[in-house]
C-alpha positions, -999 to 999 in steps of 0.1 A, spaced: 0 -2 0 13 35 -9 19 61 19 -7 86 16 11 121 15 1 148 42 -20 172 31 -2 205 18 -30 229 32 -18 268 32 -23 299 14 -9 288 -24 -34 287 -53 -40 249 -51 -54 249 -14 -76 278 -22 -90 262 -52 -93 229 -34 -115 246 -6 -136 259 -32 -141 226 -51 -151 204 -22 -176 231 -7 -191 229 -44 -190 194 -47 -208 187 -14 -232 213 -24 -237 199 -55 -231 160 -49 -228 156 -17 -214 118 -9 -203 115 -44 -167 115 -55 -154 152 -65 -151 155 -105 -123 177 -121 -120 177 -155 -95 183 -186 -99 182 -225 -73 176 -249 -73 169 -285 -47 144 -302 -49 163 -332 -14 168 -334 16 168 -307 3 177 -274 25 206 -262 34 220 -230 9 245 -236 -18 220 -234 -1 202 -203 -15 232 -183 -50 221 -190 -42 190 -176 -16 199 -144 -42 229 -131 -68 201 -124 -45 173 -115 -27 197 -86 -63 204 -73 -77 169 -77 -43 157 -57 -48 180 -29 -82 173 -27 -67 134 -23 -44 142 2 -72 156 25 -89 121 23 -117 129 -4 -124 107 -32 -117 126 -66 -119 116 -103 -97 137 -127 -113 130 -162 -94 137 -194 -114 135 -222 -98 127 -253 -114 148 -282 -106 120 -306 -139 125 -323 -133 158 -335 -128 166 -372 -93 166 -388 -89 201 -392 -56 208 -411 -22 191 -419 2 199 -393 37 208 -408 68 194 -397 55 156 -384 75 126 -398 56 107 -425 32 133 -430 27 155 -461 2 169 -482 -12 140 -492 -30 137 -456 -56 169 -467 -75 140 -483 -85 130 -447 -97 169 -434 -129 164 -423 -130 129 -408 -127 118 -371 -92 121 -358 -98 83 -353 -105 76 -389 -72 90 -400 -43 69 -406 -13 74 -380 16 89 -394 40 69 -414 61 43 -393 38 44 -362 27 14 -348 -6 31 -337 -42 22 -353 -49 61 -361 -39 96 -359 -53 102 -325 -41 72 -308 -5 80 -321 -6 116 -306 -26 103 -273 2 76 -267 31 103 -262 9 121 -236 -4 93 -217 36 81 -213 44 115 -201 17 122 -177 27 87 -159 60 98 -155 48 130 -140 26 110 -116 -9 122 -129 -36 96 -120 -67 103 -144 -96 85 -160 -95 88 -198 -125 90 -217 -123 88 -255 -152 106 -273 -151 86 -302 -160 58 -279 -187 78 -261 -203 87 -295 -201 58 -315 -213 33 -286 -245 57 -282 -235 66 -245 -249 102 -254 -278 95 -275 -303 109 -247 -287 140 -245 -282 143 -283 -319 139 -287 -322 164 -258 -300 189 -274 -324 184 -307 -353 189 -291 -342 223 -276 -326 236 -302 -348 266 -303 -336 272 -268 -300 266 -276 -303 292 -308 -318 317 -288 -287 317 -260 -261 317 -290 -281 344 -309 -276 368 -277 -239 368 -288 -241 368 -326 -253 401 -327 -231 416 -303 -199 434 -317 -167 418 -306 -151 442 -280 -123 460 -290 -90 439 -285 -68 453 -255 -34 453 -261 -20 423 -250 14 416 -234 21 385 -255 4 373 -287 -21 349 -286 -4 316 -291 -12 300 -323 -7 266 -313 -33 271 -280 -57 282 -308 -51 252 -330 -56 229 -300 -87 246 -294 -99 243 -329 -92 202 -323 -118 207 -291 -141 231 -311 -131 263 -296 -114 283 -325 -140 293 -351 -159 286 -320 -185 262 -340 -220 267 -327 -238 247 -352 -258 263 -384 -290 276 -396 -302 247 -424 -331 237 -442 -341 222 -411 -337 251 -391 -310 257 -366 -294 223 -357 -265 218 -329 -253 183 -346 -230 173 -374 -233 137 -388 -203 121 -404 -208 110 -439 -216 74 -444 -195 74 -474 -164 94 -473 -169 100 -432 -163 136 -430 -184 162 -417 -190 186 -444 -231 176 -439 -258 195 -442 -289 185 -423 -318 189 -450 -348 178 -428 -354 166 -392 -385 148 -377 -391 153 -339 -416 127 -334 -398 101 -356 -364 115 -351 -358 109 -386 -330 130 -404 -317 134 -434 -285 151 -445 -264 155 -475 -227 157 -481 -211 186 -500 -177 167 -501 -190 134 -519 -227 140 -527 -237 112 -508 -272 116 -490 -290 93 -464 -319 90 -443 -313 81 -406 -334 76 -372 -312 96 -348 -322 74 -319 -306 43 -332 -278 65 -353 -242 69 -337 -221 84 -363 -221 121 -353 -214 146 -328 -231 177 -310 -213 211 -322 -187 222 -297 -204 248 -281 -232 223 -272 -209 191 -266 -186 208 -238 -216 218 -215 -233 185 -221 -204 170 -208 -202 190 -177 -238 180 -170 -234 143 -176 -202 139 -158 -211 162 -130 -179 183 -135 -173 205 -106 -136 221 -115 -123 226 -151 -99 253 -161 -99 267 -197 -75 290 -217 -74 325 -226 -92 319 -263 -122 300 -244 -126 328 -218 -135 358 -237 -172 370 -241 -193 349 -263 -167 322 -264 -171 286 -255 -167 287 -217 -192 317 -210 -219 305 -235 -216 271 -221 -226 286 -187 -259 290 -203 -261 261 -223 -254 237 -194 -284 244 -177 -306 231 -207 -291 195 -197 -300 202 -160 -262 207 -148 -241 239 -136 -211 253 -151 -178 243 -134 -156 264 -114 -133 275 -141 -102 295 -136 -87 312 -170 -53 298 -175 -27 318 -193 -2 306 -221 27 287 -214 59 301 -232 93 284 -245 130 297 -239 154 284 -264 130 272 -291 104 287 -315 72 299 -303 48 270 -299 28 261 -329 20 230 -342 14 242 -376 49 249 -379 59 218 -367 87 212 -339 63 219 -312 75 213 -275 60 184 -259 58 172 -224 80 141 -238 107 166 -252 108 183 -216 113 151 -198 139 144 -217 162 172 -204 145 176 -170 134 154 -141 96 155 -136 99 172 -105 109 202 -122 86 202 -146 59 197 -120 71 226 -101 69 249 -131 32 244 -131 28 243 -93 45 275 -83 26 296 -105 -12 308 -104 -30 294 -136 -33 331 -146 3 338 -143 22 327 -177 57 311 -174 82 293 -197 97 261 -196 136 265 -207 154 246 -236 180 267 -235 208 277 -208 180 290 -186 174 258 -176 206 257 -159 192 282 -138 161 272 -131 176 238 -117 200 262 -93 168 277 -78 151 244 -77 184 228 -56 182 263 -35 146 256 -26 151 219 -21 180 227 6 158 255 23 130 225 27 157 204 42 171 229 65 134 244 73 139 277 61 113 277 31 83 297 31 53 281 35 38 288 -1 72 275 -15 71 245 8 37 238 -7 47 240 -43 80 218 -35 57 191 -19 34 194 -51 63 191 -74 81 157 -57 54 137 -50 14 131 -50 -10 118 -26 0 81 -38 38 89 -27 69 106 -40 80 104 -76 113 86 -81 143 112 -78 180 114 -85 199 96 -52 226 124 -54 215 153 -71 247 171 -84 243 203 -98 227 202 -134 253 227 -150 281 205 -134 267 174 -151 259 191 -183 297 204 -182 309 169 -174 288 154 -203 296 179 -228 332 177 -220 333 137 -222 311 133 -252 295 102 -238 323 85 -222 308 74 -191 341 62 -174 356 96 -177 320 111 -166 324 91 -136 359 95 -132 355 133 -130 321 132 -109 337 111 -82 364 138 -76 336 165 -73 334 160 -34 359 139 -16 342 134 14 312 121 -4 327 107 -36 302 90 -64 308 55 -69 284 49 -99 268 71 -127 235 53 -114 237 76 -81 236 108 -104 207 93 -127 181 104 -140 196 140 -136 227 132 -154 212 118 -188 188 148 -187 215 171 -187 236 148 -212 203 147 -235 200 186 -232 238 192 -243 232 167 -272 200 182 -283 197 217 -275 234 231 -272 245 243 -307 281 227 -322 296 259 -318 290 263 -283 299 226 -274 332 223 -257 362 208 -271 397 208 -253 428 214 -270 448 184 -282 482 204 -273 491 237 -257 491 270 -276 529 275 -277 524 307 -294 501 319 -265 523 310 -238 553 324 -251 535 357 -257 522 360 -219 537 388 -198 551 383 -162 520 390 -142 500 363 -167 529 342 -160 526 343 -122 489 340 -122 494 306 -142 521 295 -117 498 302 -85 473 280 -101 492 250 -108 509 254 -75 475 249 -55 461 223 -81 467 193 -60 456 207 -29 424 220 -43 415 191 -64 378 190 -57 348 213 -74 350 238 -40 388 235 -36 392 246 -75 364 271 -74 384 288 -42 415 284 -61 407 301 -98 387 329 -79 417 334 -55 444 338 -78 437 375 -87 430 383 -53 464 369 -42 483 387 -74 469 419 -61 481 414 -23 446 403 -8 439 370 8 424 344 -8 397 342 12 387 380 10 351 387 5 340 412 -26 331 437 3 365 438 12 381 441 -27 384 469 -47 360 469 -81 394 461 -103 397 429 -90 365 414 -108 382 427 -136 412 411 -128 393 378 -125 376 380 -159 407 385 -176 423 353 -158 393 330 -166 394 343 -199 432 332 -204 422 301 -188 398 293 -214 417 303 -244 449 279 -232 422 250 -225 395 250 -251 405 280 -276 377 305 -269 373 329 -241 341 315 -225 332 278 -217 318 256 -188 327 267 -151 363 267 -148 365 244 -118 344 215 -135 363 221 -166 394 216 -147 381 187 -132 372 173 -166 406 179 -182 423 160 -155 454 174 -137 483 161 -158 465 175 -189 459 208 -172 492 212 -164 505 203 -198 480 229 -215 491 254 -192 528 251 -202 542 233 -171 
């Protein structure tokens, strides 16, 4: 049996929402499990912006579980949505896929080379795997399965019976002019809009007026499987419906009380599901929350189905540093799987937990990831020594585990930037990496790379996939004799001071003290002197000394942190390259 984590009740945003959701659930459905929900469209790569749709209710659901309540986190896979466009940049997918536009996602072939049955399953699988690594517990619901098995038949007939009422609600917004757009801090993320399209939000499909009047339901064609259909007649008593397909010319008459090849339009489908599942909490993106959008209109339509609108905070977009702006139409969309290749799940959970839903943030794929890891390690240390602030402690607790227990973590979490430097310098040679890492801390030597995993593997993946070749570190094969010969007396003295102290200071902390101390000693100060005790020109002297070492070791004026670089190169080779 897993050890149930203690509640992290405090003043953080997760706890406040948990309070509200528990109270609302007891009012609406006393004695029943609390229901929170997410919706994801597997219309292409499910990216890190979409992950906020899952992590926001996950964190709230997990806090509710920690308090001993039963809770269900539903993820509706919108795999019965139409295939809207051919995403760019997906291997095995070209313009020929356009022939499938209009079909349900589950009727579109998977990209070439995939082992999955269809397009939706291919993109769903990667997300399911990532959610497992992140510790996200959920109940998945395939909307293809729900619609094609007739689960929603009564809801469909009810919506059509009340189509006049639905049309009247929608009409309130059709006649209003859209408000002038306010200047936004950031442009709307195209990928978020496309993800919304996959679930009907972009374009805000609310049905259309046909020969049969307003109709909130779209049949998929019985011949070509596309939704380019128009309802030409409908009989309320018999539920007899006739439609014609504008794509292939096919027409047929069916009885809707036994027909399962179609779906409610998005603005009706979403509130129908709120009522059907009894959803208490479901967030929505900025694009869903504007006046007349699906979340606001759904708040009125849900009453037609006898339900209530969920508590629904708006969540802000998630940005990326180090990769192009997220856009599934342009390809190269960073997904949770991409992030988990270069960072541990705890760090990724923390990024979503520490910011309120309406606060934007960035996931780093560039050098910023090293700073984020430094910040995370400092937080870890504060938690360990008891100096952490309550809200920070709550975010940390939500990052490292769930109500079911802690996530697997690195046994000896060495600094990410150090691991990245070692992986860079050793270029995949694990024996060399172990040698260097074992010398970092003589009092707690690393005896196996496994102790540094998975963090070491994540740092190595980052180096190999996100650091440009011209920024990789290549140690010189032999000393730069010309540069060494040209050095003035002061530079030669600085190298001698460093070489004389190498053996005594051969550890990460020792070498840090040594390389920063050499310019201090040269200027007549103690190597232990603090910045407050030193004149400003010492910093200039340090920078010049560091640049000299980089040129002599790697042939340029910057590189990995010098203490790590020196350990990586090894004493014997350092001495040779520095002219001893």
